[in-house]
N, C-alpha and C positions, 0 to 999 in steps of 0.2 A: 307901313307895317314893320313890326320888329322881326328880327331874325329868329329862326328856330334854334332851340337848345338841344343839341345832341352830344352825348358824351360816350366815348368808347371806354368801358370800364377795364378792358384788358390792357390799356396803355397808360397807366398813371405816369405823371411826369417824374423825372428823376429828381432827387433832392427834396422831396416832400417829406413832411414829418412822419408819414406812415411807412416810408421806406426803411427807416431805422438803419441806414447804412448798409443794407443788404443788396443783393444783386438786383438789377433792374427788372428782371422777369419775376413774375409772381407765381409760385408753384400752385397756389389755390386756383388760379385761372389758367393752368397749364393745359396741354392737350388732353389730359384726362377729364377736364371739365368741358363745358360747351365751347364750341368753336368761336363764338363771338359773345361779347359781354352784353348784359341787359341794356336796353335802350331807354333812357330817361325821358324821351320825348312823350311817351304815353303817360308818364307820371306827373308831368308839369302842366300848368294851364296852357290852353291852345295858343294864347298870345304872349307867352312868357318871353321877356327880353333875353338876349344873349348875355352870358356872364361878362363878356368883354365890354358890353355897353353899360350895364348897371346890374346890381344885385338887389332883388326885392328885400325890403326890410320887414321886420315883424309889424311895423306900423302900417304897412301898405294893406290895401283891401285884399284879403285872401281869396283865392279861387282855386279850383282844381284840387290837386293833392293837398295844398296848404290849407284848404277849407275843411279838411277832415280833422276829427279829433286827434290830438297829439299822440294818443296811445296807438291809433291806427297807423299813423305815419311811422312811428318807431317799429311797429309790427311789420310793416312792409319793408322797411330798411333792414330788419333782422334777417331777411332772406337774401340780401346782397352779401357778397364776400366782405370780410372785415377790411381788406385792403381798399375796397371801394368806399366803404363808410369813412375810413380814416383819411384817405388821400383824395377822393374824387368829389364826394358830396359837398365838402366845404367850398369847392370851386364853382358849384352850381348856383347856390344862393346862400345868403346869410342864415335863413331859417333852417335849411337842411344841414348846415354846419353844426347845429346844436344836437343833431341826432347822435353824433359821436361823443357827446358829453354826458349822455344818460347812462350812468353806471348800472341802473336796474336792467336796461336792455342788454348791456354786455354780460351781466350775470346770467340772464336767461339764455343768451347765446352759448355761454360756457357750459351751462347745464345741459343744453341740447347736444353739445359736442361730446361730453364725457359720460352722460347718463346720470340717472338719479341715485344710483347706489354707491357712488363714490363721493368723497369729500374734496372740495376744491374752493379756495386754496387750502393747503395743509396748515399753514401758519396763520397769523393774524390777517383779518380782512381790511383793517384800517390802512389807508394809503396804498392798497394793492393796485397795481397797474393792470386793470381789466382789459383795456383795448390791446395793449401789447400781448397779454396772455392769449386772448382770443385769436389775434393775428398769427402768433406763433403756432398755436394748436391747429389752426386750419391748415397752415403750410405743412406742419409735421404730419398730420393725419393723411393729407393728400399724397405727400411724397413717400412716406415710409410704409403705409398700408399697401400702396401699389407695389413697392419694392418687395414686400413680404409675399404678395401674391405671385410675383414673377419668380421669386426664389422657390416657392412651393411648387410652382408649375415645372421649373427646371429640375427640381429634385425628383418629381414624379416621372418626368421624361427619362431622367438618368436611370431610375429604378427599372422602368419598363425596358430600356435598352439593355441593361445588365441581365434582366430576366430573359430577353430574347437571345442574348449571347449564350447564356447558360443552356437554354433550350436547344439552340442549334448545335451546341457542343456535345449533346448527349449521344452516346454510341447506340446504334440500333441493336435491339436484342435479336436472339436467334429466330424467334417466330416472325419478327418483322422482316428479316432477310429472306425467309422462305416465301413470304407473300410478295412476289414480284409483280403480280397483276395490278396492285394498287398504285405502284410507282412512288417516287420520292415525295411528290407534293401531297398525294393522298395520305402517306404515312405521317407527314407533318400535321395534316388536318386531324388525323386520329389522335396525335398527342395533344392537340389543342382542345379536344373535347373536354378533357379534364386532366390538368397536370398532376393533380394530387391522386389520381386513380392508378393503382397498381394493377397491371394486366395479369400478372401471374406471380406465383410464389413457389419457392422451392419445396419439393416434397421430401419425404424421409429418405428416398433413394436417389437424391440428386437429379431428379427429373422435374421438368416444369409441369405443374399441375394447374389446370384452369380453375378460376374462381367459381364457386358454386353458382348455379343458375344458368349455365350454358356457356357457349363459346363467345366471349365478348368480342374477339377480333372478327369473328364471322358476322356478328351483328353490325359492327362498325363498317365492315366491308360492304354489307348489303346497303346500309344507309348511304354510304358514300357513292356507291354505284347508282342508286336511285337519284341522288342529288345531281350527279354528273349527267345522267340521262335527261333529267328535267331541264338542266341548264342547256344541254345541247339542243333539245327540242325547242326551247324558247329562243335560242340563238338562231336556229334555222328558220323559225317562223318570222322572227324580226328581219332576218336577211331577205326573206321572200317579200315581206311587206315593203321594205326599202327598195328592193329591186323593182317592184311594181310602180313605186312613185318616181324614183330617180330614173329608171329605165325609160319611162314615158317622156320625161323632160330633157334628159341628157343624152339619150341615144346609147348605142353600144359602147362608145368610149367611156361615157359616164358610168355605165353599169360595170364596166371592167375595172375602172378606178375604185369603185365602191367595193368590189370584191377584194381588191388588193388591200384596202384599208382593213377589211374584216380579217384578212389573213395576217395582218400585223399582230404579233403577240401582245402588244400593248393594249389592243382592243378586246382581247378575249375576256369574256365575263363582264364587260362593262355595260352591256345592254344598249349602247349607242356608240357610233364611231368617234374617233378622235376629232374629226372635222366638226361634228355636232357640238363636242365639248368646247372647242375653241370659239364657238360663236356665243358662248355664255359670257355675260359681263364679268370682268375680272374683279375680284374682291379687293377693296382698298387695303393697303398695308396698315398694320396696327400702328398706332401712334407711338413714338419713342417714349420710354419711361421718363418720369419727371426728374430722376436722379441719374447722374453719370459718375462712374468710378474711375479714378486715375491712379495708377501705381507709379510712384516716383522711381526713376532709374536707380539701380542698385549701386550707389557710389560709396556707401559705407562698407567696411569689411568686417564689422561685428554688429550684433543686434542693437537696434535703436531703443534707447530707454525712455526718451522724452521727446515730445512733439508739441509745437506751439505755433498757432496761427497768429500773425502779427500784422499791423497796419490798418485794422478796422474793417477791411473788406474781404478778408479771407484770401488775399492775393499772394501773400508771401508766407512760407512755412519754414520754421526753424526746427532742426532735428539735432538731438544730442545722443551720442552713441557710446558703446563700450570700446570703440576704437579710439577714444579720447578726443574726438573731433565734434565740433558744432558746424553745421552746414545751413546755408540759406538757399531756398528754392523759390523760383518764380512759377507760380501755379497757373498763370495766364498765358505763358509763352509755350506754344505748341500743345500737342494733345497729351503729352505725358509729363509735363513739368520740366523746368530747366534749372540746372545747378547755377546759382549766382556766385556764391563765395564759400570757401572753406575757411572759417575764421581762425585767426592766429596772429600773434605779434611778429615783428620783423625778426627773422632768424629762427623762429619756432617751427618745429616740424609737426606740431599738433596744437589743438586749442587748449587742452589741459594735459596734465601729467597722470591722469587716471580716468576712470569711467566718468562720463558726463551723466548725471543722474536727474537733474531738474532744470527747468527753464522758466523765466518770468520776464515780462516786459512792461514798460511804462513810457509812452511817447516814443521818442527815437532810440531809447536805451533798451538793450537786451541783456539780461543777466543769466549766466549759466553757473550751476553749482556742480561740483564733482567730488569723487572719492579722493582727490589729491588735496583735500582740505582747503580749497580756494573757491572764491566767487569771482568770476571774471565779467567785466562789463564791455559791451560792444556797441558801437555807434552805427545804427542801421542807415542813417542818412549819409554816412560817409563810407558806404560800401562795406560795413562790418568792421571798421577799424577798431583796434583795441582802445578802450577808454579808461581802463583801470583794473587793478588786481587787488583783491581783498583776501587776506589770509584769515581763515576762520578758526583754525586750530583743531578741527575734526571734520570728518566726512560730512558733506552737506546733503541732507535728505530732501529738503523742500525749501521753496522760495515763495515770497509774496511781495509784490511791488505795489507801493502806493505813491501818490504824488510827491510826498516829502520824505519818504523813508523806504528802505529795502529791508525786508525781514528774512532771516535765514534760520531754519531749524536744523540742528546738527546732531551727530551721534553722541556727543558728550552731554546731552540733556539740556542744552542751552538754546535760547532764542535770542539772536543778536539783531540789533537795530543799527542800520548804517545810513549815513548821509552821503550819497554818492557824489555830491558836489565838493566835499571837503577833502583836504589833503590827508587828514587822519579820519577815515570814514566811520569808525566805530562810535556810536552814540551811547549805547547801553547794552549790556548783556544780562539776560534774565535766566534764572534757573527755577522753572516752575514745575518741573516734572522729575520723576525718579528714574527715568529711563530715556532712551533715544526719542527725539521728537520726530514724528513721522509725517505730519501734515499741518498746514497753516492756512488761515484765512484772516482777513482783516478789513476794516474800513477806517475812516478818519478818526474814530474814537476808540475802537476796541480791537484786540487781537484774540483770536480763538485758535487754540492749538490742541492737537491730539498726539498722544505719546504711546510708546510700547508698554508703559506701565498701566494701560487701560484707563487713563484719565483724560478728561477734556477740561481745559482751563480757559477762563475769560479774564483778560487783563485790560485794565483801563489805562490807556496811554496818557490821558490828561492828568488823572489823579495819581498815576505812577504806582498802582497797586493792583494785586489780583482781586477779582470780585467773586469768582465762583469756580469751584472745582467739582466736577461730576465724575463718579466712578462707574465704569461700564463693565460688562461681563466679557468684553472682547476689546481689542485695541483697533484704533482707526488708522487707515492707510491713505485715504483720500478724502478731500473736503471741498465743498462748493458753497459760497456764501453770497447771496444776493437778496436785496430787499430786507425782509424780516425773517427769512428762512435760511437755515443751514441744513444741507444734506451731506451725509458722510457715509463712507463704505468701510467695513471692517475686514479683518483677516479671515473671517468665516464666509464672506460673500453676502452678508446682510446689509441692508440699507437702514440708516438712522436719520430721522428728521428732528430738528430742533427749531424753536422760535427764539428770536433775539429781539428784545425790546428794552430800551433804556438800561442796557447793561445786564439784563436778566436773561439768562440762558435757561430754557425750559425744554426738557425732552418731550417730544410729541408721540412718535410712533416708531416702530421697528418693522421692516418689511422684508419678506423673502420674495425676490423677483426671479428666482431661478438660477442665480449664480451659485456655483458649488466650491469656489476657492477664493483666494485673495481678490478683493475688489480694488484694483490698481488705479482706477481713474474715474472721475465723476464730473459732470457739468450740469448745473441746474440754472434755468432762467424762468421767468414767469410762466411760460407755456411749454417748456421742454425739459427733458431729463435724459441724459446719456450716461451709461455706465459701461465699464469694461473690466475684465477679470482675467486672472491667470488660468481660468478654465477654458480659455480660447474663444471667448465670445464677447461681442459688443451688443448691448441692448439699447433700444430707443423707446422711451416711455413718455406718457403724459404725467406730470408731477402731481398726481392726485393721491388720495388715500383710500384704498391702496393704489400704487402706480399701475397705470394701464399700459402694458407692453405692446408696442406696435410692430416691432421687427427685431429679429435676432440675427446678427451677422456672425458667421462661424469662420475660424481661422485654423491654420495648421499648428500654431504654437500659442502659448499664453500671451495675452495682450498686455503690453507694458504701460500704455497710456493713451490718452486721446485729448483733442482740443477742438472746440467749437467756436466759430465766429461767423456772424452774418449768414447763418444757415449752412455753412460749410463744415464738414466733419473730417478731421484728420486722425488717423489711427496708426499707432505703432504696434504692429501685430507680432512682436517677439522675433523679428527677423531683421535683415539688413535693409528692407524696403519699408515704404510708408504708403498706405492707401488713403486717398482723398476722395470724399463723396461731396458733390456739389449739385445744387439745382440746375437742371439743364436750361441753357439760354436759347 
């Protein structure tokens, strides 16, 4: 007999294609989901061999699940998490590995996730990575909708606490002081009847006049006295009943102990003694949220302008500050992150000679640009050792690192191309705009830049010429380019989307997602969209048309930037510290 095939979908192997370099845990199957993953034993034929022995091929005689029409198989698989379809089903058998290759099934899954009233993707559908988009969206929805609910609950609790404090801080009025028969607790109950109800109003002769319709305090006193009498009568009857039961079984000592429990103030009004409550089964604690937030220690002495996750796993964070320094942090050491290095050359007292404004990385190289008109290169594999100094001639506003070139946009309206391996790194300097260059994005063929002159330019690197210039009603401050879509944020807080195919830049849509000031940072991937603004907020969206906002994080100051890598979010919230959000392991 062949062995049974059982697969735990909550424990995909590390390093599988579905992991995409992210953390080993899957937020989609986190504690907010079912405790254990679906069991494939019921889906496979009774005598199916173990994947370790052999994988049934399409030519084998189908039976069980594989005997069903292919549409039904894909429909069943559509109810499994995307992580399972991508990483687990290919290990079960060759036939089920084809489920993850059906783009129609992935499109139906995406439609189910975002709803039918939104467009997705915003850009071209050709060559769109549907599996990655669905995987990211499932993780994003699970993590950030849960976080939004927790934040809303905390906000409600804080409001209720403040309301109680305000209520307890109210001074008793004259009529309340005179009514000593009710006592302090009864007076609090009277206030609780209706906070918005005014008991009395001043008359023309500075005396308290009752509201028309009778003495409200008298009616409240009568109601409270009746309620207290009813509660006392019920308590006495319950005590008598318990005495009859416990007295027969426990004797005089037991009856005495029971009376002592009733005399305990904690038991008054509870309708049952503490001992009875303790026998109730304890409620299981709520599962921890799927996201955890870490605040890096305050080692900078001025606000952090730029933040960048490096290394591919969200394990190391680089920060650039107005204190002229670039620092590297280990996010996996300890609960709050550990400072690895403050970057600088031998004999230097700081990383730059001015504000550090932007960061970019490629492989082991980290580049930092500052208001001291320099771009500095650091070797991450050598502990942040200095690898080079590039003088740009003007303040560096933005950087974009490609495999063969480093791009820098500067205040003097230029885009400079550098070969970081050469002794004389400057390759070409382009002047495509009429004002300062504020944001950059690039691939192996094209450079897309936004300027304070309210233009967006596409430059063809291979043909060495500009292809397109678009004029907008506002200027762009941040930009994210992946696949065939470009997302950008302007100085009014609006989101802009463009499609990019064969060098043709086409404006698609403009969205208002609730930001009210400069949109200082943006990150877009096939299934996620993050934005931050000087309006003190960070927003997490699904990149649909219009974007579906899942969560809004609020800070005490304007947010200067963000970085996202492998599901980890790092935020520079306009202060000396950095917040890092990561899926809980």
